C-alpha positions as CSV (number, residue, x, y, z in Angstrom):
1,X,-50.7,11.6,-89.1
2,X,-50.3,9.7,-85.8
3,X,-50.0,6.8,-87.5
4,X,-46.9,8.5,-89.5
5,X,-45.3,9.4,-86.1
6,X,-45.3,5.7,-84.8
7,X,-44.5,4.8,-88.1
8,X,-41.0,6.8,-87.8
9,X,-40.3,5.9,-84.2
10,X,-40.7,1.9,-85.7
11,X,-37.8,3.0,-87.9
12,X,-35.9,4.8,-85.6
13,X,-35.9,1.3,-83.3
14,X,-35.0,-0.7,-86.7
15,X,-31.8,1.6,-87.4
16,X,-30.8,0.5,-83.9
17,X,-31.9,-3.3,-84.4
18,X,-29.5,-2.7,-87.7
19,X,-26.6,-2.0,-85.3
20,X,-27.8,-4.6,-82.5
21,X,-27.0,-7.1,-85.6
22,X,-23.2,-5.8,-85.5
23,X,-23.1,-6.3,-81.9
24,X,-25.0,-9.7,-81.7
25,X,-22.5,-11.2,-84.9
26,X,-19.0,-9.6,-83.5
27,X,-19.0,-9.6,-79.5
28,X,-19.3,-13.3,-79.6
29,X,-16.4,-13.6,-82.1
30,X,-14.2,-11.7,-80.0
31,X,-14.3,-8.9,-83.1
32,X,-14.3,-5.1,-83.3
33,X,-17.6,-3.2,-83.3
34,X,-16.2,-0.7,-85.8
35,X,-13.6,-2.2,-88.4
36,X,-14.0,-3.6,-90.5
37,X,-17.3,-1.9,-91.8
38,X,-20.4,-3.9,-92.8
39,X,-19.8,-6.8,-95.2
40,X,-21.2,-10.1,-96.6
41,X,-20.2,-12.7,-94.0
42,X,-20.0,-15.5,-97.0
43,X,-18.1,-13.5,-99.4
44,X,-16.3,-10.9,-97.5
45,X,-17.7,-8.0,-100.1
46,X,-18.1,-4.7,-98.7
47,X,-22.0,-3.5,-98.3
48,X,-23.0,-0.3,-100.1
49,X,-25.2,2.1,-98.2
50,X,-28.4,0.8,-100.9
51,X,-27.7,-2.8,-98.9
52,X,-27.3,-1.7,-95.3
53,X,-31.2,0.0,-95.4
54,X,-33.1,-1.4,-92.2
55,X,-35.8,-3.6,-93.4
56,X,-35.6,-2.5,-96.9
57,X,-32.6,-4.1,-98.3
58,X,-33.2,-7.6,-96.9
59,X,-36.9,-7.5,-98.2
60,X,-35.5,-5.7,-101.8
61,X,-32.6,-8.6,-101.7
62,X,-35.1,-11.3,-101.0
63,X,-32.8,-12.3,-97.8
64,X,-29.5,-12.8,-100.3
65,X,-26.5,-11.2,-100.6
66,X,-25.8,-8.8,-103.9
67,X,-22.8,-10.2,-104.7
68,X,-22.4,-13.9,-104.2
69,X,-26.5,-14.2,-103.8
70,X,-25.9,-16.6,-100.5
71,X,-29.0,-16.8,-98.6
72,X,-28.7,-13.6,-95.3
73,X,-29.7,-14.9,-92.1
74,X,-33.2,-13.9,-91.2
75,X,-32.1,-13.4,-87.7
76,X,-31.3,-9.6,-89.1
77,X,-34.5,-9.0,-90.6
78,X,-36.0,-10.2,-86.9
79,X,-34.0,-8.1,-85.0
80,X,-34.9,-5.4,-86.8
81,X,-38.6,-5.7,-86.7
82,X,-38.3,-6.6,-82.6
83,X,-36.3,-3.9,-81.9
84,X,-38.8,-1.5,-83.8
85,X,-41.7,-2.5,-82.2
86,X,-40.2,-2.1,-78.6
87,X,-39.4,1.6,-79.5
88,X,-43.0,1.9,-80.7
89,X,-44.6,-0.3,-77.9
90,X,-42.9,1.5,-75.1
91,X,-43.2,5.0,-76.4
92,X,-46.7,4.5,-77.1
93,X,-47.4,3.1,-73.5
94,X,-45.3,5.5,-71.3
95,X,-44.8,8.8,-73.7
96,X,-41.1,9.9,-74.4
97,X,-39.2,10.4,-71.2
98,X,-36.1,9.5,-69.4
99,X,-37.9,6.3,-68.0
100,X,-39.0,5.2,-71.5
101,X,-35.4,6.0,-72.7
102,X,-34.1,3.8,-69.9
103,X,-37.0,0.8,-70.8
104,X,-35.7,1.1,-74.1
105,X,-31.8,1.1,-73.6
106,X,-32.4,-2.2,-70.9
107,X,-34.7,-4.1,-74.1
108,X,-32.3,-3.4,-76.7
109,X,-29.8,-4.9,-74.6
110,X,-31.9,-7.2,-73.6
111,X,-32.8,-8.5,-77.3
112,X,-28.8,-8.6,-78.1
113,X,-28.2,-10.9,-75.0
114,X,-30.8,-13.0,-75.4
115,X,-30.0,-13.7,-79.0
116,X,-26.4,-14.3,-78.1
117,X,-27.1,-16.7,-75.1
118,X,-29.5,-18.7,-77.4
119,X,-26.8,-19.0,-79.9
120,X,-23.6,-19.2,-77.9
121,X,-24.7,-19.9,-74.6
122,X,-22.8,-17.0,-72.9
123,X,-23.8,-13.5,-71.3
124,X,-21.0,-11.2,-72.7
125,X,-19.6,-8.6,-69.6
126,X,-19.0,-5.8,-72.5
127,X,-22.5,-5.6,-72.9
128,X,-23.6,-6.3,-69.1
129,X,-21.1,-3.9,-68.2
130,X,-22.1,-1.1,-71.0
131,X,-26.0,-1.1,-69.5
132,X,-25.0,-0.9,-66.3
133,X,-23.2,2.3,-66.5
134,X,-25.7,3.7,-69.3
135,X,-28.3,2.7,-66.1
136,X,-26.6,4.8,-63.8
137,X,-26.1,7.6,-66.1
138,X,-29.3,7.9,-66.9
139,X,-30.5,7.8,-63.3
140,X,-28.0,10.4,-62.1
141,X,-29.7,12.7,-65.0
142,X,-33.3,12.0,-63.5
143,X,-32.4,12.2,-60.0
144,X,-29.2,11.5,-58.1
145,X,-31.3,10.2,-54.8
146,X,-32.5,7.3,-57.3
147,X,-29.8,5.6,-57.2
148,X,-30.1,4.6,-53.4
149,X,-33.6,3.0,-54.4
150,X,-32.1,1.4,-57.7
151,X,-29.1,0.2,-55.1
152,X,-31.9,-1.4,-53.0
153,X,-33.8,-3.0,-56.4
154,X,-30.2,-4.3,-57.6
155,X,-29.6,-6.3,-53.9
156,X,-33.1,-7.6,-54.0
157,X,-33.0,-9.0,-57.7
158,X,-29.2,-10.5,-56.8
159,X,-30.3,-11.8,-53.6
160,X,-33.2,-13.5,-55.9
161,X,-31.1,-15.2,-58.2
162,X,-28.8,-16.1,-55.7
163,X,-32.0,-18.0,-53.7
164,X,-33.0,-19.4,-57.1
165,X,-29.2,-20.9,-57.8
166,X,-29.5,-22.7,-54.0
167,X,-32.9,-24.3,-55.0
168,X,-31.6,-25.5,-58.1
169,X,-28.4,-26.8,-56.8
170,X,-30.5,-28.8,-54.2
171,X,-33.0,-29.8,-56.6
172,X,-30.3,-31.0,-59.6
173,X,-27.3,-31.6,-57.4
174,X,-25.3,-29.0,-60.0
175,X,-25.4,-25.4,-60.9
176,X,-28.9,-24.2,-62.6
177,X,-28.1,-20.5,-63.0
178,X,-24.6,-19.2,-64.4
179,X,-22.6,-16.1,-63.2
180,X,-24.1,-14.3,-66.3
181,X,-27.9,-14.6,-65.3
182,X,-26.8,-13.2,-61.9
183,X,-25.0,-10.1,-63.6
184,X,-28.0,-9.3,-66.0
185,X,-30.5,-9.4,-63.0
186,X,-28.4,-6.8,-61.3
187,X,-28.9,-4.9,-64.3
188,X,-32.6,-5.4,-64.8
189,X,-33.0,-4.5,-60.9
190,X,-31.2,-1.5,-61.8
191,X,-33.2,-0.2,-65.0
192,X,-36.7,-1.3,-63.2
193,X,-36.8,-1.0,-59.6
194,X,-37.7,-3.7,-56.9
195,X,-41.3,-4.4,-58.1
196,X,-41.1,-4.2,-62.0
197,X,-37.5,-6.3,-61.5
198,X,-39.2,-8.8,-59.1
199,X,-42.3,-9.3,-61.4
200,X,-39.7,-9.9,-64.6
201,X,-37.7,-12.4,-62.5
202,X,-40.3,-14.5,-61.5
203,X,-42.2,-14.3,-65.0
204,X,-38.5,-15.3,-66.3
205,X,-38.6,-18.4,-64.2
206,X,-42.0,-19.5,-64.9
207,X,-42.1,-19.4,-68.6
208,X,-38.6,-21.2,-68.5
209,X,-40.3,-23.7,-66.3
210,X,-43.1,-24.0,-68.4
211,X,-40.9,-24.4,-72.1
212,X,-38.6,-26.6,-69.8
213,X,-41.3,-28.8,-68.8
214,X,-43.1,-29.0,-72.0
215,X,-39.5,-30.2,-73.9
216,X,-39.1,-32.7,-71.0
217,X,-42.8,-34.2,-71.6
218,X,-41.9,-34.3,-75.5
219,X,-38.5,-36.0,-74.5
220,X,-36.6,-33.2,-76.2
221,X,-33.8,-32.7,-73.3
222,X,-33.6,-34.8,-70.2
223,X,-34.5,-33.4,-66.4
224,X,-31.8,-31.1,-65.2
225,X,-30.9,-29.9,-68.6
226,X,-29.5,-26.0,-68.7
227,X,-31.9,-23.6,-70.8
228,X,-30.4,-20.0,-71.9
229,X,-32.4,-18.0,-69.5
230,X,-32.0,-14.5,-71.0
231,X,-34.5,-15.1,-73.7
232,X,-36.8,-15.6,-71.4
233,X,-36.2,-12.6,-69.2
234,X,-36.4,-10.7,-72.3
235,X,-39.7,-11.9,-72.6
236,X,-40.8,-11.5,-68.9
237,X,-38.8,-7.7,-69.1
238,X,-41.1,-6.7,-71.8
239,X,-44.3,-7.8,-70.0
240,X,-43.2,-6.1,-67.1
241,X,-42.7,-2.9,-68.8
242,X,-45.5,-2.7,-70.8
243,X,-48.2,-4.2,-68.3
244,X,-46.2,-4.5,-65.1
245,X,-47.5,-1.5,-63.3
246,X,-51.1,-2.1,-64.6
247,X,-51.0,-5.6,-62.8
248,X,-50.0,-3.9,-59.9
249,X,-53.1,-1.5,-59.7
250,X,-55.1,-4.2,-60.6
251,X,-53.7,-6.7,-57.8
252,X,-54.3,-3.6,-55.4
253,X,-57.6,-3.4,-56.1
254,X,-58.4,-6.8,-56.0
255,X,-56.8,-6.6,-52.3
256,X,-59.3,-3.7,-51.6
257,X,-62.2,-5.5,-52.4
258,X,-62.0,-8.3,-50.4
């Protein structure tokens, strides 16, 4: 029955992914998250309960509105699947505890921010501030002294980003990192601590550099073009959460052998 347990976890994640789709659609457009209720973006028809079932409704309707038959963006399905995988993967790796809850909150927030950054090129303060407040509350519940350690991690993370911003300005003679990236790096530092947040930021810049380099070689972009950074950070944080501690254990063992 273990498969049923993880299937249930996956679907709970997909349910939250359904809400993330509302966030992704409405926040950049400065719309309320609560009113009006879910409706088709094409015809405006309010959706029935049977049209709002995560994953199931999209598949049954074959990706089209029940009323106007216009195509529904595949983003809705993709976000729900990714959200479900986040829940299932993190709980499988770390069990169910307060740290797991914190990691899930961070990854869900980054999932929404990554999609918004990719589409709109912005990092909404409302989402970043919400993540920061939730992170503080979670670690206060766990152990108030954790906040001092996490405060150090926030300083390290923001300092790292400021250093990268300075290097970017020296290399490209223009602003290479936005203020939104600095804020989200602070959130990552709060949630992950100094080791995993530093690993995440290094991975994010590495992934972004590789992707940008490939695009330049294919002449898709010009040198100095600014790419959305949060999608790379989202992937990097996933890797850090799932295998980061194992990576550090392996590295320390390697040093001992040498």
